[in-house]
C-alpha positions in Angstrom: 4.6 -99.9 -24.1 7.8 -101.0 -25.7 8.7 -97.4 -26.6 8.2 -96.3 -23.0 10.9 -98.7 -21.7 13.6 -96.3 -22.9 13.2 -92.5 -22.8 15.8 -92.2 -25.6 13.1 -93.5 -28.0 11.8 -90.0 -28.0 13.2 -86.5 -28.6 14.9 -84.8 -25.6 12.6 -83.2 -23.1 12.1 -79.5 -23.3 14.3 -77.6 -20.9 11.3 -76.8 -18.6 10.5 -80.5 -18.5 14.0 -81.7 -17.9 14.1 -84.0 -14.9 10.5 -85.1 -15.1 9.8 -88.8 -15.4 8.0 -90.1 -18.4 7.3 -89.0 -21.9 5.0 -86.2 -23.0 1.9 -87.4 -24.8 2.8 -85.2 -27.7 6.0 -87.1 -28.3 4.0 -90.4 -28.2 1.5 -89.0 -30.7 4.3 -87.9 -33.0 6.0 -91.2 -32.9 2.8 -93.2 -33.4 1.6 -90.9 -36.1 -1.9 -91.0 -34.7 -4.3 -88.3 -33.6 -4.0 -86.7 -30.2 -7.5 -88.1 -29.3 -6.5 -91.6 -30.3 -3.3 -91.5 -28.3 -5.2 -90.0 -25.3 -7.7 -92.8 -25.5 -5.1 -95.5 -25.7 -3.0 -94.1 -22.9 -6.1 -93.7 -20.8 -6.8 -97.4 -21.2 -3.3 -98.2 -20.2 -3.6 -96.0 -17.2 -6.9 -97.7 -16.2 -5.2 -101.1 -16.4 -2.3 -99.9 -14.2 0.3 -100.4 -16.9 1.3 -96.7 -17.0 1.4 -93.8 -14.6 0.2 -90.4 -15.9 1.4 -87.1 -14.4 0.1 -83.7 -15.3 2.5 -80.8 -15.4 0.7 -77.7 -16.6 -0.9 -78.4 -19.9 1.3 -81.4 -20.5 0.6 -85.0 -19.5 3.6 -87.3 -19.1 3.4 -91.1 -19.1 5.8 -93.7 -17.8 5.5 -97.5 -17.4 4.4 -98.8 -14.0 7.0 -101.6 -13.8 5.6 -103.0 -10.5 2.1 -103.4 -11.8 3.4 -104.8 -15.1 5.4 -107.4 -13.3 2.5 -108.3 -11.0 0.3 -108.8 -14.1 2.9 -111.0 -15.8 3.3 -113.1 -12.7 -0.4 -113.6 -12.3 -0.8 -114.3 -16.0 2.0 -116.9 -15.9 0.6 -118.5 -12.8 -2.9 -118.8 -14.4 -1.4 -120.3 -17.6 0.6 -122.9 -15.6 -2.2 -124.0 -13.4 -2.8 -127.8 -13.5 
């Protein structure tokens, strides 16, 4: 999640992907040094929780943070912790 805050944490997008939001799952896999299936599983869980948005472009899947949902979670979590 931290890496996805800043696109510059990854190699530049391929010319045909320039202008697309998010990071290709292959770049995430390369940076994490984990298998494609492991990264896909992790990213699928993050998508299910609403922390990332996945967009398919041809054979490529791009992920980006869902800042609105992340903030809503953090607010709810903080509210729950501070309940008296």
